[in-house]
C-alpha positions as CSV (number, residue, x, y, z in Angstrom):
1,X,104.7,93.6,104.3
2,X,106.7,91.8,101.7
3,X,106.4,93.1,98.1
4,X,107.3,91.6,94.8
5,X,106.5,91.9,91.1
6,X,106.0,89.2,88.5
7,X,105.3,89.2,84.7
8,X,103.4,86.5,82.9
9,X,103.1,86.3,79.1
10,X,100.6,84.6,76.8
11,X,103.2,81.8,76.2
12,X,102.4,78.9,78.6
13,X,104.4,77.9,81.6
14,X,105.4,74.3,81.0
15,X,105.0,71.8,83.8
16,X,105.0,68.0,83.9
17,X,101.8,66.4,83.0
18,X,100.2,63.0,82.4
19,X,99.5,61.5,79.0
20,X,98.7,58.1,77.7
21,X,101.8,55.9,77.3
22,X,103.4,56.6,74.0
23,X,101.5,59.8,73.4
24,X,103.4,63.0,73.8
25,X,101.2,65.8,75.2
26,X,100.9,68.7,72.8
27,X,100.3,72.2,74.0
28,X,99.1,74.6,71.3
29,X,99.5,78.4,71.7
30,X,99.7,81.5,69.5
31,X,103.4,82.5,70.3
32,X,102.3,85.9,71.5
33,X,104.6,87.6,73.9
34,X,102.2,90.2,75.4
35,X,102.8,90.5,79.1
36,X,100.7,91.1,82.2
37,X,102.6,92.8,85.0
38,X,101.6,91.8,88.5
39,X,102.5,93.1,91.9
40,X,101.6,91.6,95.3
41,X,102.1,92.4,98.9
42,X,101.7,90.0,101.7
43,X,100.9,92.0,104.8
44,X,101.5,90.3,108.1
45,X,100.3,92.1,111.2
46,X,102.8,92.7,114.0
47,X,100.2,91.5,116.5
48,X,99.4,88.3,114.6
49,X,95.9,87.6,113.1
50,X,97.0,86.1,109.8
51,X,97.9,87.8,106.6
52,X,96.3,90.0,104.0
53,X,97.1,89.8,100.3
54,X,97.1,93.0,98.2
55,X,97.3,92.4,94.4
56,X,97.5,94.5,91.3
57,X,97.7,93.4,87.6
58,X,98.0,95.5,84.4
59,X,99.4,95.1,80.9
60,X,103.0,96.1,80.5
61,X,103.6,99.7,81.3
62,X,106.5,101.9,82.5
63,X,107.9,100.0,85.5
64,X,108.6,103.0,87.7
65,X,105.4,104.9,87.2
66,X,103.2,101.8,87.6
67,X,105.2,100.8,90.7
68,X,104.5,104.2,92.3
69,X,100.7,103.8,91.4
70,X,100.7,100.3,93.0
71,X,102.4,101.5,96.2
72,X,99.8,104.4,96.4
73,X,97.0,101.8,96.1
74,X,98.7,99.8,98.8
75,X,98.4,102.7,101.2
76,X,94.6,102.7,100.6
77,X,94.5,98.9,101.0
78,X,96.1,99.3,104.4
79,X,93.7,102.0,105.4
80,X,96.4,104.5,106.1
81,X,98.2,102.3,108.7
82,X,101.9,102.7,109.1
83,X,103.9,99.9,107.3
84,X,107.3,98.5,106.7
85,X,107.8,97.4,103.1
86,X,110.3,94.7,102.5
87,X,111.3,94.4,98.8
88,X,113.9,93.0,96.5
89,X,116.6,95.1,94.9
90,X,115.0,95.5,91.4
91,X,116.7,98.5,89.8
92,X,113.3,100.3,89.5
93,X,113.1,100.3,93.3
94,X,116.2,102.5,93.4
95,X,115.4,104.9,90.7
96,X,115.5,108.6,91.4
97,X,111.7,108.9,90.9
98,X,111.1,106.0,93.4
99,X,113.5,107.4,96.0
100,X,111.8,110.8,95.7
101,X,108.4,109.2,96.1
102,X,109.5,107.1,99.1
103,X,110.9,110.2,100.8
104,X,107.5,111.9,100.4
105,X,105.8,108.9,102.1
106,X,107.9,108.8,105.3
107,X,104.8,109.5,107.5
108,X,103.5,106.0,106.9
109,X,106.1,104.0,105.0
110,X,109.5,102.6,105.9
111,X,111.3,100.7,103.1
112,X,113.8,97.9,103.7
113,X,115.5,95.9,101.0
114,X,116.3,92.2,101.0
115,X,119.9,91.2,100.2
116,X,120.8,90.9,96.5
117,X,119.9,87.5,95.0
118,X,117.9,86.3,98.0
119,X,114.4,85.4,96.6
120,X,114.2,82.6,99.2
121,X,113.7,85.3,101.9
122,X,110.6,86.8,100.2
123,X,107.3,85.0,100.9
124,X,105.7,86.6,97.8
125,X,107.9,84.3,95.7
126,X,105.9,81.4,97.2
127,X,102.7,83.1,96.1
128,X,104.1,83.3,92.5
129,X,105.3,79.7,92.6
130,X,101.9,78.5,93.8
131,X,100.1,80.6,91.1
132,X,102.4,79.2,88.4
133,X,102.0,75.6,89.6
134,X,98.2,75.7,89.7
135,X,96.4,78.2,87.6
136,X,99.2,79.1,85.1
137,X,100.6,75.6,84.5
138,X,100.1,74.8,80.9
139,X,97.8,77.7,80.3
140,X,97.8,78.9,76.7
141,X,95.7,82.1,77.1
142,X,94.5,83.7,73.8
143,X,94.3,87.3,75.2
144,X,95.6,89.3,78.2
145,X,92.0,89.5,79.5
146,X,91.8,85.7,79.6
147,X,95.2,85.6,81.4
148,X,94.1,88.2,83.9
149,X,90.8,86.3,84.6
150,X,92.7,83.2,85.4
151,X,95.3,85.0,87.5
152,X,92.5,86.7,89.5
153,X,90.9,83.3,90.1
154,X,94.2,82.1,91.5
155,X,94.6,85.1,93.7
156,X,91.0,84.6,95.0
157,X,91.9,80.9,95.7
158,X,95.0,81.9,97.7
159,X,93.1,84.6,99.6
160,X,90.4,82.0,100.5
161,X,93.0,79.5,101.9
162,X,93.9,81.3,105.1
163,X,96.9,79.0,105.7
164,X,98.7,79.7,102.4
165,X,100.1,83.2,103.1
166,X,101.4,82.0,106.5
167,X,102.9,78.9,104.9
168,X,104.7,81.1,102.4
169,X,106.3,83.0,105.4
170,X,107.2,79.7,107.2
171,X,108.8,78.3,104.0
172,X,111.2,81.3,104.0
173,X,112.2,80.4,107.6
174,X,110.6,83.6,108.9
175,X,108.0,84.1,111.6
176,X,106.3,86.9,113.4
């Protein structure tokens, strides 16, 4: 399974748009910098059968503690199956608390890290790009709850399109 985190704020993600000729599009927002932390894991089975998407979102919290909680939920999501977690080299992933937690999970979890500065090898980056291009493009949410609702709608859309998680893997040049 590939794992990654992403943060979205209430400030809109600007994308190209259409407007009548001579009319500059205007995007109004409240300049609030509150953030929603998200974590996702794309779980690809070693025997094929498609992919499963695990997702977690919460307002900004302590990175290491919330990461441990998310990984604990991931174990429940997998139903106790053994897994290999492939992650980036975020400093929180190498903290003393995280190393201790990973050692305590050796019965079901093996952790491997991608090379530094190699987001193109992580299919979850494709998930974030898709979410930013569709649901979050130009979104000026008023509250974190509104943002979370839109993000969950996007995750449901991606889960419903069985081909998207596999296309994220193919885009990285990887296969099972």
